[in-house]
PDB file of N, CA, C and O in Angstrom, chain B, residues numbered from 101:
ATOM      1  N   MET B 101     139.834 104.811  85.099  1.00  0.00           N
ATOM      2  CA  MET B 101     138.986 103.640  85.223  1.00  0.00           C
ATOM      3  C   MET B 101     137.530 104.062  85.118  1.00  0.00           C
ATOM      4  O   MET B 101     137.110 105.024  85.761  1.00  0.00           O
ATOM      5  N   LYS B 102     136.757 103.343  84.305  1.00  0.00           N
ATOM      6  CA  LYS B 102     135.354 103.666  84.083  1.00  0.00           C
ATOM      7  C   LYS B 102     134.494 103.104  85.214  1.00  0.00           C
ATOM      8  O   LYS B 102     134.633 101.943  85.600  1.00  0.00           O
ATOM      9  N   GLN B 103     133.606 103.945  85.734  1.00  0.00           N
ATOM     10  CA  GLN B 103     132.749 103.526  86.829  1.00  0.00           C
ATOM     11  C   GLN B 103     131.573 102.717  86.276  1.00  0.00           C
ATOM     12  O   GLN B 103     130.937 103.124  85.303  1.00  0.00           O
ATOM     13  N   GLN B 104     131.285 101.554  86.909  1.00  0.00           N
ATOM     14  CA  GLN B 104     130.171 100.723  86.483  1.00  0.00           C
ATOM     15  C   GLN B 104     128.864 101.326  86.938  1.00  0.00           C
ATOM     16  O   GLN B 104     128.766 101.876  88.034  1.00  0.00           O
ATOM     17  N   LYS B 105     127.837 101.215  86.068  1.00  0.00           N
ATOM     18  CA  LYS B 105     126.503 101.653  86.449  1.00  0.00           C
ATOM     19  C   LYS B 105     125.845 100.580  87.308  1.00  0.00           C
ATOM     20  O   LYS B 105     126.041  99.385  87.091  1.00  0.00           O
ATOM     21  N   LEU B 106     125.066 101.024  88.282  1.00  0.00           N
ATOM     22  CA  LEU B 106     124.310 100.099  89.119  1.00  0.00           C
ATOM     23  C   LEU B 106     123.024  99.719  88.401  1.00  0.00           C
ATOM     24  O   LEU B 106     122.426 100.543  87.709  1.00  0.00           O
ATOM     25  N   SER B 107     122.604  98.482  88.562  1.00  0.00           N
ATOM     26  CA  SER B 107     121.296  98.080  88.043  1.00  0.00           C
ATOM     27  C   SER B 107     120.240  98.832  88.851  1.00  0.00           C
ATOM     28  O   SER B 107     120.519  99.264  89.969  1.00  0.00           O
ATOM     29  N   PRO B 108     119.027  98.998  88.304  1.00  0.00           N
ATOM     30  CA  PRO B 108     117.977  99.681  89.076  1.00  0.00           C
ATOM     31  C   PRO B 108     117.736  99.048  90.444  1.00  0.00           C
ATOM     32  O   PRO B 108     117.567  99.756  91.437  1.00  0.00           O
ATOM     33  N   LYS B 109     117.721  97.714  90.498  1.00  0.00           N
ATOM     34  CA  LYS B 109     117.501  97.038  91.781  1.00  0.00           C
ATOM     35  C   LYS B 109     118.647  97.319  92.742  1.00  0.00           C
ATOM     36  O   LYS B 109     118.409  97.617  93.913  1.00  0.00           O
ATOM     37  N   LYS B 110     119.870  97.231  92.276  1.00  0.00           N
ATOM     38  CA  LYS B 110     121.034  97.470  93.132  1.00  0.00           C
ATOM     39  C   LYS B 110     121.078  98.929  93.598  1.00  0.00           C
ATOM     40  O   LYS B 110     121.457  99.209  94.735  1.00  0.00           O
ATOM     41  N   TYR B 111     120.689  99.856  92.717  1.00  0.00           N
ATOM     42  CA  TYR B 111     120.643 101.269  93.099  1.00  0.00           C
ATOM     43  C   TYR B 111     119.678 101.469  94.264  1.00  0.00           C
ATOM     44  O   TYR B 111     120.006 102.139  95.244  1.00  0.00           O
ATOM     45  N   ILE B 112     118.485 100.882  94.151  1.00  0.00           N
ATOM     46  CA  ILE B 112     117.490 101.038  95.216  1.00  0.00           C
ATOM     47  C   ILE B 112     117.992 100.396  96.507  1.00  0.00           C
ATOM     48  O   ILE B 112     117.829 100.966  97.586  1.00  0.00           O
ATOM     49  N   GLU B 113     118.595  99.225  96.405  1.00  0.00           N
ATOM     50  CA  GLU B 113     119.089  98.538  97.602  1.00  0.00           C
ATOM     51  C   GLU B 113     120.206  99.312  98.299  1.00  0.00           C
ATOM     52  O   GLU B 113     120.330  99.238  99.521  1.00  0.00           O
ATOM     53  N   THR B 114     121.015 100.050  97.549  1.00  0.00           N
ATOM     54  CA  THR B 114     122.185 100.689  98.146  1.00  0.00           C
ATOM     55  C   THR B 114     122.066 102.205  98.308  1.00  0.00           C
ATOM     56  O   THR B 114     122.698 102.771  99.200  1.00  0.00           O
ATOM     57  N   LYS B 115     121.280 102.870  97.475  1.00  0.00           N
ATOM     58  CA  LYS B 115     121.288 104.334  97.463  1.00  0.00           C
ATOM     59  C   LYS B 115     119.952 105.002  97.793  1.00  0.00           C
ATOM     60  O   LYS B 115     119.940 106.161  98.209  1.00  0.00           O
ATOM     61  N   ALA B 116     118.838 104.306  97.619  1.00  0.00           N
ATOM     62  CA  ALA B 116     117.524 104.949  97.753  1.00  0.00           C
ATOM     63  C   ALA B 116     117.298 105.555  99.132  1.00  0.00           C
ATOM     64  O   ALA B 116     116.604 106.565  99.255  1.00  0.00           O
ATOM     65  N   ARG B 117     117.865 104.963 100.154  1.00  0.00           N
ATOM     66  CA  ARG B 117     117.674 105.474 101.515  1.00  0.00           C
ATOM     67  C   ARG B 117     118.191 106.902 101.666  1.00  0.00           C
ATOM     68  O   ARG B 117     117.734 107.635 102.542  1.00  0.00           O
ATOM     69  N   SER B 118     119.134 107.300 100.825  1.00  0.00           N
ATOM     70  CA  SER B 118     119.696 108.645 100.924  1.00  0.00           C
ATOM     71  C   SER B 118     118.861 109.684 100.162  1.00  0.00           C
ATOM     72  O   SER B 118     119.109 110.883 100.288  1.00  0.00           O
ATOM     73  N   LEU B 119     117.877 109.235  99.375  1.00  0.00           N
ATOM     74  CA  LEU B 119     117.030 110.179  98.641  1.00  0.00           C
ATOM     75  C   LEU B 119     116.042 110.838  99.601  1.00  0.00           C
ATOM     76  O   LEU B 119     115.647 110.227 100.594  1.00  0.00           O
ATOM     77  N   PRO B 120     115.641 112.069  99.319  1.00  0.00           N
ATOM     78  CA  PRO B 120     114.673 112.725 100.207  1.00  0.00           C
ATOM     79  C   PRO B 120     113.291 112.080 100.112  1.00  0.00           C
ATOM     80  O   PRO B 120     112.861 111.658  99.038  1.00  0.00           O
ATOM     81  N   ILE B 121     112.605 112.012 101.247  1.00  0.00           N
ATOM     82  CA  ILE B 121     111.240 111.481 101.260  1.00  0.00           C
ATOM     83  C   ILE B 121     110.330 112.504 100.602  1.00  0.00           C
ATOM     84  O   ILE B 121     110.343 113.688 100.939  1.00  0.00           O
ATOM     85  N   TYR B 122     109.537 112.012  99.651  1.00  0.00           N
ATOM     86  CA  TYR B 122     108.616 112.852  98.893  1.00  0.00           C
ATOM     87  C   TYR B 122     107.226 112.815  99.525  1.00  0.00           C
ATOM     88  O   TYR B 122     106.633 113.863  99.781  1.00  0.00           O
ATOM     89  N   ARG B 123     106.710 111.628  99.775  1.00  0.00           N
ATOM     90  CA  ARG B 123     105.408 111.442 100.418  1.00  0.00           C
ATOM     91  C   ARG B 123     105.464 110.177 101.269  1.00  0.00           C
ATOM     92  O   ARG B 123     106.274 109.282 101.027  1.00  0.00           O
ATOM     93  N   CYS B 124     104.582 110.122 102.277  1.00  0.00           N
ATOM     94  CA  CYS B 124     104.487 108.955 103.135  1.00  0.00           C
ATOM     95  C   CYS B 124     103.029 108.809 103.575  1.00  0.00           C
ATOM     96  O   CYS B 124     102.421 109.771 104.043  1.00  0.00           O
ATOM     97  N   TYR B 125     102.472 107.611 103.426  1.00  0.00           N
ATOM     98  CA  TYR B 125     101.072 107.359 103.774  1.00  0.00           C
ATOM     99  C   TYR B 125     100.974 106.095 104.616  1.00  0.00           C
ATOM    100  O   TYR B 125     101.791 105.183 104.494  1.00  0.00           O
ATOM    101  N   ALA B 126      99.943 106.061 105.485  1.00  0.00           N
ATOM    102  CA  ALA B 126      99.645 104.864 106.281  1.00  0.00           C
ATOM    103  C   ALA B 126      98.130 104.718 106.367  1.00  0.00           C
ATOM    104  O   ALA B 126      97.397 105.703 106.275  1.00  0.00           O
ATOM    105  N   THR B 127      97.668 103.482 106.544  1.00  0.00           N
ATOM    106  CA  THR B 127      96.234 103.254 106.676  1.00  0.00           C
ATOM    107  C   THR B 127      95.697 103.985 107.895  1.00  0.00           C
ATOM    108  O   THR B 127      96.387 104.130 108.904  1.00  0.00           O
ATOM    109  N   GLN B 128      94.442 104.447 107.788  1.00  0.00           N
ATOM    110  CA  GLN B 128      93.857 105.259 108.854  1.00  0.00           C
ATOM    111  C   GLN B 128      93.580 104.487 110.132  1.00  0.00           C
ATOM    112  O   GLN B 128      93.701 105.044 111.223  1.00  0.00           O
ATOM    113  N   ASP B 129      93.212 103.221 110.023  1.00  0.00           N
ATOM    114  CA  ASP B 129      92.795 102.465 111.203  1.00  0.00           C
ATOM    115  C   ASP B 129      93.917 101.640 111.832  1.00  0.00           C
ATOM    116  O   ASP B 129      93.656 100.630 112.486  1.00  0.00           O
ATOM    117  N   TRP B 130      95.146 102.063 111.638  1.00  0.00           N
ATOM    118  CA  TRP B 130      96.287 101.273 112.123  1.00  0.00           C
ATOM    119  C   TRP B 130      96.297 101.121 113.638  1.00  0.00           C
ATOM    120  O   TRP B 130      96.751 100.096 114.147  1.00  0.00           O
ATOM    121  N   GLU B 131      95.811 102.108 114.362  1.00  0.00           N
ATOM    122  CA  GLU B 131      95.816 102.002 115.827  1.00  0.00           C
ATOM    123  C   GLU B 131      94.818 100.959 116.315  1.00  0.00           C
ATOM    124  O   GLU B 131      95.094 100.236 117.272  1.00  0.00           O
ATOM    125  N   ALA B 132      93.667 100.876 115.667  1.00  0.00           N
ATOM    126  CA  ALA B 132      92.636  99.921 116.082  1.00  0.00           C
ATOM    127  C   ALA B 132      92.981  98.500 115.640  1.00  0.00           C
ATOM    128  O   ALA B 132      92.777  97.549 116.395  1.00  0.00           O
ATOM    129  N   THR B 133      93.501  98.352 114.425  1.00  0.00           N
ATOM    130  CA  THR B 133      93.768  97.010 113.890  1.00  0.00           C
ATOM    131  C   THR B 133      95.141  96.470 114.265  1.00  0.00           C
ATOM    132  O   THR B 133      95.392  95.270 114.160  1.00  0.00           O
ATOM    133  N   LYS B 134      96.022  97.351 114.698  1.00  0.00           N
ATOM    134  CA  LYS B 134      97.410  96.986 115.032  1.00  0.00           C
ATOM    135  C   LYS B 134      98.176  96.457 113.820  1.00  0.00           C
ATOM    136  O   LYS B 134      99.207  95.799 113.966  1.00  0.00           O
ATOM    137  N   MET B 135      97.663  96.750 112.624  1.00  0.00           N
ATOM    138  CA  MET B 135      98.329  96.435 111.357  1.00  0.00           C
ATOM    139  C   MET B 135      98.308  97.708 110.527  1.00  0.00           C
ATOM    140  O   MET B 135      97.346  98.475 110.573  1.00  0.00           O
ATOM    141  N   ALA B 136      99.364  97.927 109.776  1.00  0.00           N
ATOM    142  CA  ALA B 136      99.424  99.130 108.945  1.00  0.00           C
ATOM    143  C   ALA B 136     100.016  98.803 107.588  1.00  0.00           C
ATOM    144  O   ALA B 136     100.995  98.066 107.477  1.00  0.00           O
ATOM    145  N   SER B 137      99.414  99.356 106.579  1.00  0.00           N
ATOM    146  CA  SER B 137     100.017  99.378 105.257  1.00  0.00           C
ATOM    147  C   SER B 137     100.644 100.754 105.114  1.00  0.00           C
ATOM    148  O   SER B 137      99.968 101.770 105.278  1.00  0.00           O
ATOM    149  N   VAL B 138     101.919 100.788 104.813  1.00  0.00           N
ATOM    150  CA  VAL B 138     102.658 102.050 104.743  1.00  0.00           C
ATOM    151  C   VAL B 138     103.271 102.174 103.346  1.00  0.00           C
ATOM    152  O   VAL B 138     103.831 101.218 102.811  1.00  0.00           O
ATOM    153  N   VAL B 139     103.152 103.368 102.772  1.00  0.00           N
ATOM    154  CA  VAL B 139     103.749 103.670 101.472  1.00  0.00           C
ATOM    155  C   VAL B 139     104.723 104.820 101.676  1.00  0.00           C
ATOM    156  O   VAL B 139     104.346 105.872 102.191  1.00  0.00           O
ATOM    157  N   VAL B 140     105.976 104.624 101.272  1.00  0.00           N
ATOM    158  CA  VAL B 140     106.995 105.668 101.369  1.00  0.00           C
ATOM    159  C   VAL B 140     107.505 105.947  99.964  1.00  0.00           C
ATOM    160  O   VAL B 140     107.955 105.038  99.266  1.00  0.00           O
ATOM    161  N   MET B 141     107.433 107.217  99.551  1.00  0.00           N
ATOM    162  CA  MET B 141     107.906 107.615  98.227  1.00  0.00           C
ATOM    163  C   MET B 141     109.133 108.497  98.378  1.00  0.00           C
ATOM    164  O   MET B 141     109.163 109.405  99.208  1.00  0.00           O
ATOM    165  N   ARG B 142     110.137 108.221  97.569  1.00  0.00           N
ATOM    166  CA  ARG B 142     111.370 109.022  97.570  1.00  0.00           C
ATOM    167  C   ARG B 142     111.606 109.552  96.171  1.00  0.00           C
ATOM    168  O   ARG B 142     111.509 108.814  95.191  1.00  0.00           O
ATOM    169  N   ARG B 143     111.918 110.834  96.084  1.00  0.00           N
ATOM    170  CA  ARG B 143     112.094 111.477  94.784  1.00  0.00           C
ATOM    171  C   ARG B 143     113.564 111.557  94.406  1.00  0.00           C
ATOM    172  O   ARG B 143     114.410 111.963  95.203  1.00  0.00           O
ATOM    173  N   HIS B 144     113.849 111.158  93.165  1.00  0.00           N
ATOM    174  CA  HIS B 144     115.197 111.241  92.601  1.00  0.00           C
ATOM    175  C   HIS B 144     115.435 112.649  92.062  1.00  0.00           C
ATOM    176  O   HIS B 144     114.483 113.403  91.859  1.00  0.00           O
ATOM    177  N   VAL B 145     116.672 113.002  91.832  1.00  0.00           N
ATOM    178  CA  VAL B 145     117.000 114.342  91.334  1.00  0.00           C
ATOM    179  C   VAL B 145     116.419 114.579  89.948  1.00  0.00           C
ATOM    180  O   VAL B 145     116.184 115.729  89.578  1.00  0.00           O
ATOM    181  N   ASN B 146     116.179 113.516  89.161  1.00  0.00           N
ATOM    182  CA  ASN B 146     115.614 113.677  87.825  1.00  0.00           C
ATOM    183  C   ASN B 146     114.088 113.713  87.837  1.00  0.00           C
ATOM    184  O   ASN B 146     113.471 113.787  86.774  1.00  0.00           O
ATOM    185  N   GLY B 147     113.468 113.661  89.013  1.00  0.00           N
ATOM    186  CA  GLY B 147     112.015 113.725  89.127  1.00  0.00           C
ATOM    187  C   GLY B 147     111.336 112.376  89.265  1.00  0.00           C
ATOM    188  O   GLY B 147     110.162 112.321  89.632  1.00  0.00           O
ATOM    189  N   ASN B 148     112.037 111.283  88.981  1.00  0.00           N
ATOM    190  CA  ASN B 148     111.452 109.954  89.170  1.00  0.00           C
ATOM    191  C   ASN B 148     111.186 109.707  90.645  1.00  0.00           C
ATOM    192  O   ASN B 148     111.807 110.321  91.513  1.00  0.00           O
ATOM    193  N   VAL B 149     110.257 108.804  90.917  1.00  0.00           N
ATOM    194  CA  VAL B 149     109.894 108.480  92.293  1.00  0.00           C
ATOM    195  C   VAL B 149     110.044 106.977  92.500  1.00  0.00           C
ATOM    196  O   VAL B 149     109.560 106.185  91.691  1.00  0.00           O
ATOM    197  N   THR B 150     110.704 106.589  93.569  1.00  0.00           N
ATOM    198  CA  THR B 150     110.781 105.193  93.993  1.00  0.00           C
ATOM    199  C   THR B 150     109.786 105.009  95.127  1.00  0.00           C
ATOM    200  O   THR B 150     109.740 105.813  96.058  1.00  0.00           O
ATOM    201  N   VAL B 151     108.989 103.946  95.047  1.00  0.00           N
ATOM    202  CA  VAL B 151     107.930 103.714  96.028  1.00  0.00           C
ATOM    203  C   VAL B 151     108.206 102.408  96.756  1.00  0.00           C
ATOM    204  O   VAL B 151     108.460 101.381  96.126  1.00  0.00           O
ATOM    205  N   GLY B 152     108.157 102.447  98.079  1.00  0.00           N
ATOM    206  CA  GLY B 152     108.284 101.247  98.908  1.00  0.00           C
ATOM    207  C   GLY B 152     106.972 100.988  99.621  1.00  0.00           C
ATOM    208  O   GLY B 152     106.370 101.905 100.179  1.00  0.00           O
ATOM    209  N   PHE B 153     106.528  99.739  99.604  1.00  0.00           N
ATOM    210  CA  PHE B 153     105.300  99.334 100.280  1.00  0.00           C
ATOM    211  C   PHE B 153     105.678  98.426 101.444  1.00  0.00           C
ATOM    212  O   PHE B 153     106.521  97.540 101.299  1.00  0.00           O
ATOM    213  N   TYR B 154     105.053  98.649 102.594  1.00  0.00           N
ATOM    214  CA  TYR B 154     105.372  97.879 103.796  1.00  0.00           C
ATOM    215  C   TYR B 154     104.078  97.450 104.482  1.00  0.00           C
ATOM    216  O   TYR B 154     103.163  98.259 104.643  1.00  0.00           O
ATOM    217  N   LEU B 155     103.998  96.203 104.878  1.00  0.00           N
ATOM    218  CA  LEU B 155     102.912  95.715 105.713  1.00  0.00           C
ATOM    219  C   LEU B 155     103.509  95.505 107.095  1.00  0.00           C
ATOM    220  O   LEU B 155     104.417  94.693 107.269  1.00  0.00           O
ATOM    221  N   VAL B 156     102.993  96.242 108.083  1.00  0.00           N
ATOM    222  CA  VAL B 156     103.610  96.277 109.403  1.00  0.00           C
ATOM    223  C   VAL B 156     102.634  95.735 110.454  1.00  0.00           C
ATOM    224  O   VAL B 156     101.504  96.209 110.572  1.00  0.00           O
ATOM    225  N   ASP B 157     103.088  94.740 111.208  1.00  0.00           N
ATOM    226  CA  ASP B 157     102.353  94.190 112.348  1.00  0.00           C
ATOM    227  C   ASP B 157     102.866  94.924 113.582  1.00  0.00           C
ATOM    228  O   ASP B 157     104.016  94.739 113.981  1.00  0.00           O
ATOM    229  N   LEU B 158     102.024  95.751 114.183  1.00  0.00           N
ATOM    230  CA  LEU B 158     102.451  96.581 115.308  1.00  0.00           C
ATOM    231  C   LEU B 158     102.481  95.830 116.641  1.00  0.00           C
ATOM    232  O   LEU B 158     103.019  96.339 117.624  1.00  0.00           O
ATOM    233  N   MET B 159     101.919  94.650 116.681  1.00  0.00           N
ATOM    234  CA  MET B 159     101.853  93.901 117.931  1.00  0.00           C
ATOM    235  C   MET B 159     103.032  92.945 118.127  1.00  0.00           C
ATOM    236  O   MET B 159     103.472  92.727 119.256  1.00  0.00           O
ATOM    237  N   CYS B 160     103.540  92.379 117.042  1.00  0.00           N
ATOM    238  CA  CYS B 160     104.474  91.287 117.235  1.00  0.00           C
ATOM    239  C   CYS B 160     105.625  91.264 116.229  1.00  0.00           C
ATOM    240  O   CYS B 160     106.789  91.377 116.614  1.00  0.00           O
ATOM    241  N   LEU B 161     105.308  91.121 114.959  1.00  0.00           N
ATOM    242  CA  LEU B 161     106.324  90.783 113.968  1.00  0.00           C
ATOM    243  C   LEU B 161     107.088  91.962 113.383  1.00  0.00           C
ATOM    244  O   LEU B 161     108.186  91.783 112.858  1.00  0.00           O
ATOM    245  N   GLY B 162     106.534  93.143 113.465  1.00  0.00           N
ATOM    246  CA  GLY B 162     107.158  94.280 112.777  1.00  0.00           C
ATOM    247  C   GLY B 162     106.814  94.222 111.302  1.00  0.00           C
ATOM    248  O   GLY B 162     105.654  94.007 110.951  1.00  0.00           O
ATOM    249  N   ILE B 163     107.782  94.407 110.440  1.00  0.00           N
ATOM    250  CA  ILE B 163     107.517  94.373 108.997  1.00  0.00           C
ATOM    251  C   ILE B 163     107.281  92.929 108.576  1.00  0.00           C
ATOM    252  O   ILE B 163     108.146  92.068 108.740  1.00  0.00           O
ATOM    253  N   LYS B 164     106.078  92.676 108.022  1.00  0.00           N
ATOM    254  CA  LYS B 164     105.715  91.329 107.581  1.00  0.00           C
ATOM    255  C   LYS B 164     106.008  91.126 106.102  1.00  0.00           C
ATOM    256  O   LYS B 164     106.337  90.018 105.677  1.00  0.00           O
ATOM    257  N   ASP B 165     105.889  92.193 105.317  1.00  0.00           N
ATOM    258  CA  ASP B 165     106.109  92.083 103.880  1.00  0.00           C
ATOM    259  C   ASP B 165     106.517  93.440 103.355  1.00  0.00           C
ATOM    260  O   ASP B 165     106.141  94.472 103.910  1.00  0.00           O
ATOM    261  N   THR B 166     107.283  93.434 102.288  1.00  0.00           N
ATOM    262  CA  THR B 166     107.717  94.681 101.669  1.00  0.00           C
ATOM    263  C   THR B 166     108.066  94.434 100.214  1.00  0.00           C
ATOM    264  O   THR B 166     108.535  93.356  99.849  1.00  0.00           O
ATOM    265  N   PHE B 167     107.834  95.446  99.384  1.00  0.00           N
ATOM    266  CA  PHE B 167     108.279  95.414  97.999  1.00  0.00           C
ATOM    267  C   PHE B 167     108.400  96.843  97.512  1.00  0.00           C
ATOM    268  O   PHE B 167     107.953  97.766  98.192  1.00  0.00           O
ATOM    269  N   PHE B 168     108.995  97.042  96.352  1.00  0.00           N
ATOM    270  CA  PHE B 168     109.224  98.389  95.826  1.00  0.00           C
ATOM    271  C   PHE B 168     109.106  98.388  94.324  1.00  0.00           C
ATOM    272  O   PHE B 168     109.189  97.345  93.676  1.00  0.00           O
ATOM    273  N   PHE B 169     108.907  99.584  93.774  1.00  0.00           N
ATOM    274  CA  PHE B 169     109.049  99.797  92.340  1.00  0.00           C
ATOM    275  C   PHE B 169     109.426 101.221  92.099  1.00  0.00           C
ATOM    276  O   PHE B 169     109.600 101.628  90.950  1.00  0.00           O
TER     277      PHE B 169
END
């Protein structure tokens, strides 16, 4: 039986969490503003990088917005 390929979106939704973290950044003033923009990059075995962006409210809501490419 031939294995189906995952779409790029489905791959990220199901497999990206298992990739090693390549880089991670957060805004410098997150402690004072209680809001943080966070960027997490994960590297694939072929050298490609998947990037996730997160807007985090540290006082109340937690993650307010997120997207990836």
